[in-house]
C-alpha positions in Angstrom: 16.0 -29.7 75.7 16.8 -27.5 78.8 18.2 -24.1 77.6 21.2 -24.5 79.9 21.7 -27.6 78.0 22.0 -26.0 74.7 24.9 -24.5 72.6 25.8 -23.1 69.3 28.6 -25.4 69.0 29.5 -29.0 70.8 33.0 -30.0 70.0 33.9 -33.7 71.0 37.4 -34.5 71.6 39.6 -32.1 73.8 42.9 -32.9 71.7 44.9 -30.0 70.3 42.3 -29.8 67.6 39.1 -29.6 69.5 40.9 -27.0 72.0 41.8 -25.0 68.9 38.0 -25.2 67.3 36.8 -24.4 71.0 39.1 -21.7 71.4 38.1 -19.9 68.4 34.4 -20.4 69.1 34.6 -18.6 72.1 36.7 -15.8 70.9 34.0 -15.4 68.4 31.2 -15.1 70.8 29.6 -18.8 70.8 28.4 -20.7 73.5 30.5 -23.6 73.6 31.0 -27.2 75.3 34.2 -29.1 75.0 33.6 -33.1 76.0 36.5 -35.1 76.5 36.7 -38.8 77.5 39.9 -38.7 79.5 40.3 -37.0 83.1 42.2 -34.0 81.3 42.7 -32.0 78.1 45.7 -32.4 75.5 45.0 -35.8 74.1 48.9 -36.6 72.7 49.8 -32.9 73.4 50.0 -33.6 77.3 53.2 -33.8 80.2 53.1 -35.8 83.3 54.7 -35.5 86.6 56.3 -38.7 88.0 58.7 -38.6 91.3 59.4 -35.1 90.7 60.3 -35.6 86.9 58.3 -34.0 84.3 58.0 -36.3 80.8 56.0 -35.3 77.4 53.5 -38.3 77.1 52.7 -37.5 73.5 54.6 -35.1 71.0 58.1 -34.5 71.6 58.6 -31.1 70.3 56.6 -28.5 68.3 57.1 -27.8 64.7 55.7 -24.2 63.8 55.4 -24.3 60.0 53.9 -21.2 60.2 51.2 -22.3 62.1 51.5 -22.6 66.0 53.3 -19.2 66.1 50.4 -17.2 64.7 47.7 -19.2 66.3 49.3 -18.2 70.0 49.5 -14.8 68.8 46.2 -14.3 67.2 44.8 -15.5 70.3 46.6 -13.6 72.8 48.3 -16.4 74.2 51.8 -16.3 76.1 54.2 -19.2 76.0 57.8 -19.4 76.5 59.8 -21.5 73.9 63.3 -22.6 73.4 65.2 -23.8 69.9 64.6 -27.5 69.8 67.8 -29.1 68.0 67.5 -32.3 66.3 70.2 -35.0 66.5 70.7 -38.0 64.1 72.7 -40.9 64.9 73.9 -44.5 64.0 75.9 -46.7 66.3 78.1 -44.1 68.4 78.3 -41.6 65.4 75.6 -38.3 66.0 75.2 -35.3 64.3 73.1 -32.6 65.1 71.0 -30.1 62.6 72.1 -27.1 63.3 71.1 -25.5 59.6 70.3 -26.3 56.0 74.3 -27.2 55.8 73.7 -30.2 58.2 72.0 -31.7 55.4 75.9 -32.1 54.3 76.8 -33.4 57.8 74.0 -36.1 57.6 75.4 -37.2 53.7 79.0 -37.8 55.3 77.6 -39.5 57.9 75.6 -41.9 55.8 79.0 -42.2 53.7 80.9 -43.2 56.8 78.2 -46.4 56.7 77.8 -46.9 53.3 80.8 -46.2 51.5 80.2 -48.2 48.4 76.8 -46.1 47.9 78.4 -42.5 47.7 76.6 -41.4 44.6 73.3 -43.2 45.6 73.7 -40.7 48.7 74.5 -37.8 46.8 71.5 -38.3 44.6 69.2 -38.6 47.7 70.8 -35.8 49.5 70.0 -33.5 46.2 66.1 -35.0 46.5 65.6 -34.1 50.2 67.3 -30.5 49.2 64.7 -30.1 46.6 62.0 -30.9 48.7 63.3 -28.8 52.0 63.1 -26.0 49.2 59.3 -26.8 48.3 58.7 -26.6 52.0 60.6 -23.6 52.8 58.1 -21.9 50.1 54.6 -23.7 51.8 55.6 -22.8 55.4 57.8 -19.3 54.3 55.5 -17.3 55.8 52.7 -17.0 59.0 49.6 -19.1 57.9 47.5 -16.6 56.4 44.3 -18.1 58.3 45.9 -16.8 61.2 46.8 -13.4 60.3 44.4 -10.7 60.2 45.6 -9.4 56.9 42.6 -7.4 55.8 43.6 -4.7 58.0 47.2 -4.5 56.5 47.1 -3.5 52.6 50.7 -3.6 52.1 50.9 -7.3 54.1 48.3 -8.5 51.3 50.8 -6.9 48.4 53.9 -7.4 49.2 53.7 -10.5 51.2 50.8 -12.7 50.9 49.9 -12.5 47.1 53.5 -13.1 46.2 53.6 -15.5 48.3 50.4 -17.5 47.0 52.0 -17.7 43.9 54.9 -19.6 45.2 52.6 -21.5 47.3 50.7 -23.0 44.1 53.8 -23.9 42.1 55.4 -25.6 45.1 52.6 -27.3 46.3 51.9 -28.7 43.1 55.6 -30.1 42.7 55.2 -31.2 46.3 51.9 -33.1 45.7 53.4 -35.4 42.9 56.0 -37.4 45.2 52.9 -38.9 46.3 54.9 -42.5 46.5 55.4 -44.3 49.5 58.9 -43.3 50.5 60.9 -46.2 50.8 59.3 -47.1 47.1 60.6 -43.6 46.1 63.9 -44.0 47.2 64.5 -47.3 45.1 64.7 -45.0 42.5 68.2 -43.7 43.4 69.8 -47.0 45.4 68.9 -50.8 45.5 70.3 -50.7 49.0 67.9 -51.6 51.5 69.5 -51.2 54.4 70.6 -47.6 53.2 66.9 -46.8 52.6 66.3 -48.2 55.9 68.3 -46.2 57.9 67.0 -42.9 56.2 63.3 -43.9 56.5 62.3 -46.5 59.4 61.5 -44.3 61.4 58.3 -42.7 59.5 55.2 -44.3 59.0 54.6 -46.9 57.0 53.9 -45.9 53.3 54.4 -42.2 54.2 54.3 -40.5 51.1 57.9 -39.2 49.8 57.0 -35.6 50.1 56.4 -35.7 53.9 58.9 -38.0 54.8 61.4 -36.2 53.0 60.4 -32.5 54.3 61.0 -33.6 57.8 64.7 -32.9 57.3 63.4 -29.2 56.7 61.1 -29.1 59.6 63.8 -30.5 62.0 65.0 -27.4 61.9 61.9 -25.6 62.6 61.5 -27.7 66.3 61.0 -25.6 69.3 60.2 -26.8 73.0 57.6 -25.1 75.4 59.2 -24.1 78.6 57.3 -26.5 81.0 56.9 -29.2 78.9 54.7 -29.7 75.4 51.4 -30.0 77.6 51.7 -26.6 78.3 50.2 -25.6 75.3 47.1 -27.6 76.1 47.1 -26.1 79.5 47.0 -22.7 77.8 44.3 -23.5 75.5 42.2 -24.5 78.2 42.7 -21.6 80.6 41.7 -19.6 77.4 38.5 -21.4 76.9 37.4 -21.3 80.7 38.2 -17.4 80.3 36.0 -16.8 77.5 33.2 -18.9 79.4 33.6 -22.2 77.4 32.3 -25.2 79.1 34.8 -28.3 79.5 33.6 -31.4 80.6 36.3 -34.3 80.8 35.7 -37.8 82.1 32.6 -37.3 80.1 32.1 -40.1 76.9 30.0 -39.3 74.2 28.1 -42.3 73.4 24.9 -41.2 70.9 24.6 -38.7 68.5 21.0 -37.6 67.0 21.7 -36.2 63.5 18.0 -34.9 63.5 17.1 -33.6 66.6 20.9 -32.1 66.7 21.9 -33.4 70.3 24.4 -35.5 72.0 24.2 -38.3 74.6 27.0 -38.9 77.2 27.8 -42.3 79.1 26.6 -40.8 82.3 23.1 -40.4 80.6 23.3 -36.7 80.1 22.2 -34.7 76.9 23.3 -31.7 75.2 21.8 -30.0 71.9 24.1 -28.0 69.5 23.4 -25.7 66.2 26.6 -27.4 65.0 29.0 -30.5 66.2 32.5 -30.8 65.6 33.9 -34.4 66.0 37.5 -33.9 67.0 38.5 -37.6 67.9 38.3 -40.6 66.6 36.1 -41.2 63.8 35.1 -44.4 63.9 33.2 -43.6 67.5 31.3 -41.2 65.7 29.6 -43.6 63.3 28.9 -46.1 65.9 27.4 -43.4 68.1 25.0 -42.1 65.4 21.5 -43.3 66.5 20.0 -45.0 63.3 16.8 -43.6 63.5 18.1 -40.1 63.9 19.4 -39.5 60.2 18.4 -40.7 56.7 21.1 -42.5 55.1 22.2 -41.0 51.6 24.8 -42.6 49.9 27.3 -40.7 50.6 27.0 -41.1 54.3 26.6 -45.2 54.1 29.8 -44.8 51.9 31.8 -42.9 54.1 30.6 -45.1 56.9 32.0 -48.2 55.0 35.2 -46.5 54.6 36.0 -45.4 58.0 34.8 -48.9 59.4 37.1 -50.7 56.9 40.5 -48.9 57.3 42.6 -48.9 60.4 44.9 -46.0 62.3 48.1 -45.5 61.4 51.0 -46.3 63.2 51.7 -46.3 66.9 54.5 -46.3 69.1 55.9 -47.9 72.3 57.7 -45.5 74.8 59.9 -46.3 77.6 59.7 -43.4 80.5 63.0 -43.6 82.5 64.2 -41.8 85.7 68.1 -41.4 85.5 70.7 -40.5 88.4 72.6 -38.6 85.9 73.3 -34.7 85.7 71.7 -33.5 82.2 75.1 -32.8 80.8 75.9 -36.4 80.6 73.4 -36.5 77.7 74.1 -33.2 75.8 76.7 -34.5 74.0 75.9 -38.5 73.9 72.3 -37.8 72.3 71.3 -34.3 72.5 68.1 -32.8 73.8 66.0 -34.5 70.8 67.8 -37.6 68.5 66.7 -39.9 66.2 69.0 -42.6 66.7 69.4 -46.0 65.2 71.7 -48.8 67.1 72.8 -50.2 63.5 73.2 -49.5 60.3 71.9 -53.3 59.3 68.3 -51.9 58.9 64.9 -53.6 59.5 64.3 -55.1 56.1 66.7 -57.6 56.3 66.8 -58.0 60.1 63.4 -58.3 61.2 61.0 -59.3 58.5 58.9 -61.6 60.6 57.8 -59.6 63.5 54.4 -58.7 61.9 53.7 -61.6 60.0 52.9 -65.1 60.7 51.8 -67.2 64.0 54.9 -68.0 66.1 55.2 -69.3 69.8 56.2 -67.1 72.8 59.5 -68.1 72.4 59.7 -67.3 68.5 58.0 -64.0 69.3 60.5 -63.0 71.5 63.2 -63.7 69.6 61.4 -61.5 66.8 60.9 -58.7 69.1 64.8 -58.9 70.5 65.8 -58.8 66.6 63.3 -55.3 66.1 64.2 -53.5 68.9 68.2 -54.1 68.0 67.6 -52.7 64.3 64.8 -50.2 64.9 65.3 -46.5 65.2 64.8 -44.7 68.5 63.4 -40.9 69.0 65.2 -39.8 72.3 64.0 -37.2 74.2 66.0 -35.4 77.2 63.5 -32.7 78.5 65.7 -31.4 81.1 68.0 -30.3 78.4 65.6 -27.6 77.2 64.2 -27.0 80.6 66.3 -27.7 83.6 63.4 -27.5 86.2 61.7 -30.8 84.4 64.1 -32.9 86.4 65.4 -33.1 90.2 68.7 -31.2 90.5 71.5 -33.7 89.3 68.9 -36.1 87.6 67.7 -36.5 84.1 64.5 -37.8 82.5 64.7 -39.7 79.4 62.0 -40.7 77.2 62.8 -43.5 74.3 60.4 -44.2 71.8 60.3 -46.8 68.6 57.2 -47.5 66.0 55.3 -50.3 67.6 52.7 -52.6 65.9 49.1 -52.4 67.5 48.1 -55.8 66.3 51.3 -57.3 67.6 50.7 -56.0 71.5 47.1 -56.7 71.3 48.0 -60.3 70.3 50.3 -60.6 73.2 48.2 -59.1 75.6 45.5 -61.8 74.6 47.7 -64.2 75.3 48.4 -63.5 78.7 52.1 -61.9 78.5 51.6 -58.4 78.2 53.4 -57.0 81.6 56.2 -59.7 80.4 56.1 -58.1 77.2 56.8 -54.6 78.6 59.3 -55.4 80.6 61.6 -57.4 77.9 61.0 -54.1 75.9 62.2 -51.9 78.7 64.9 -54.2 79.5 66.1 -54.6 76.2 66.3 -51.0 75.1 67.8 -49.9 78.4 70.5 -52.5 77.7 70.9 -51.4 73.8 71.5 -47.9 75.3 73.9 -48.7 77.7 75.8 -51.1 75.1 76.4 -48.2 72.5 75.4 -44.2 73.0 74.9 -43.9 76.9 77.5 -46.2 78.5 76.8 -47.5 82.0 73.1 -45.7 82.1 72.0 -49.0 83.3 73.0 -48.9 86.9 71.9 -45.3 87.0 68.2 -46.0 86.4 66.2 -44.9 89.2 62.9 -46.0 87.8 61.1 -47.2 84.3 57.5 -47.2 83.1 56.4 -48.5 79.6 53.8 -47.2 77.3 52.3 -49.4 74.7 50.2 -48.9 71.4 47.4 -50.3 73.8 48.0 -47.5 76.4 47.7 -44.9 73.9 44.5 -46.5 72.7 43.0 -46.4 76.1 43.8 -43.5 77.1 42.9 -41.4 73.9 40.3 -43.3 72.3 42.3 -43.7 69.1 41.4 -46.8 67.2 44.4 -49.1 66.9 46.7 -46.5 69.6 47.1 -44.7 66.7 49.1 -41.2 66.4 48.8 -40.0 63.3 45.8 -40.3 61.3 44.7 -43.1 59.2 47.2 -46.1 58.0 48.5 -45.2 54.4 47.4 -48.0 51.7 45.6 -48.6 48.7 42.5 -47.1 47.5 40.2 -44.2 48.5 41.1 -43.0 52.3 38.6 -42.3 54.4 39.5 -38.7 55.6 41.1 -35.6 53.1 44.9 -36.2 52.4 45.9 -33.4 50.1 47.4 -30.6 51.4 45.9 -28.1 48.4 42.5 -29.6 49.7 42.9 -29.1 53.3 40.2 -26.7 53.6 37.7 -29.1 52.8 39.1 -31.5 55.4 36.6 -30.7 58.1 33.5 -31.2 55.8 31.4 -34.6 56.4 28.3 -35.6 54.9 26.5 -35.4 58.1 24.3 -32.5 58.3 26.0 -29.7 60.5 28.8 -32.2 61.6 32.3 -31.2 61.0 35.6 -33.1 62.0 38.8 -32.1 62.7 42.4 -33.1 64.1 44.3 -36.5 63.6 41.4 -38.1 62.3 40.6 -35.5 59.3 43.6 -35.3 57.5 46.4 -37.8 57.5 49.3 -37.8 58.1 48.7 -34.7 60.6 51.1 -33.6 63.3 50.6 -30.8 65.5 50.4 -28.1 62.7 47.4 -29.8 60.9 45.6 -30.9 63.9 45.6 -26.6 64.7 44.8 -26.0 61.0 42.0 -28.3 61.0 40.4 -27.1 64.1 40.6 -23.7 63.2 38.9 -24.2 59.8 36.4 -26.1 61.5 35.3 -23.1 63.8 35.7 -20.6 60.5 33.1 -22.7 58.8 30.8 -22.6 61.9 31.2 -19.0 62.3 30.3 -18.3 59.0 27.3 -20.7 58.8 25.7 -19.5 62.2 26.7 -15.9 61.1 24.7 -16.1 58.4 21.7 -17.7 60.1 22.2 -14.3 62.6 22.0 -12.2 59.9 19.1 -13.7 58.2 17.3 -13.9 61.6 17.8 -10.2 62.5 17.4 -8.7 58.7 21.0 -7.9 58.6 22.0 -8.2 54.8 
């Protein structure tokens, strides 16, 4: 292998986990190659410009969680952030979450729509408050992995050690709440509509502690000036600035475990000492050259697990250019809102959407039913950064959970474009009839992204946006927060994993965390090998 094509570490996948791992390995002084199948870095942390409007293609805002800000500080990366207030709405009723006390505004909101369930709601709010308390401790300090704490003894004894004691206690409590959130809330109420309104914007079978903690995480949301894609841009620049190499439009099609090299779709080969797989794990096991590895039981078992599982939920998104001032959206929905047009809930209104075989007419009826009662995430970037839309105009991003299998069947049936048009027009109509009166006549343009769009752009199986789907039996990735440091390990020699296909569910902070953990594992192992070679102790 040509020396120019030999690297200390190769990272496959330039989403935020791959970017993080690459940045730290560059910081540690290693020769790094980052391969990305798309034409730019960032994955689901990406913004794009269209007709003067800037839209966030994936994540809408960042929850710091004691990880993002200290990571940026440790790498010396400057990004300007503004606070990202989150709103919750039902029908024409919107509340904004300003502080912990806003939880009781949420209780009042639920009481207005479910007056006969006041006691149930009170107990649910208490449960949310309890979990928020756990998370206040878990994310109560900057994550030690991103702090040079060995240089500060006062920090170790006054901050870190007391926090570790509280962390262990609270993580144990949180880890007991592993039932799916809908099942968990049945302890407090039998009203399915009430449960739906609280939970239907979470992924299917999300563990209770993860879902309930989000009411605290909403208060921790921040927005980078310039759009969420700024994070990927800054990490990319950091890697280039430290002589790291990034190859976009480069799909890895082969992995030789024994000889430690990868092959790309255009026939190039690159050698590595260590490999980090920061993208779809199904693709990893499919790319391994069979004669390059001894098939141990651990590897065979993991391959079966990966092959038999599917990705988590995906989303349908409508991007709108609106001929209205940003102030029109300030009171109506705010900069970032989780909005449900009806309190009926999906359990009673849209049972049929994901089951059974239907004619096109029946499918359309079910889709319309679903869109009427689902919950939407609405983001208005220009309310956080006035430069993200032309003067006097606003961009709007409206998303809802959407099943990949359903959309794939529609595509195969030949009416995919009609489906996108149907969803776009229906969503605009719902907003026009509820919280954004008159918006239909002000739409300058619209674009629709589906689970197939995400699958095509990112390579994520089933268009998943956050890890593996929850279900019965063993998962193909580590899902316990207490064991997250081991989540990057694989049964494959010198191969690590990181990102949304490593820990499920994983938001942005966990993707960054696993990227850092993978880089540190490589640093530890390569440093040991170097020490042995040069005679160091």
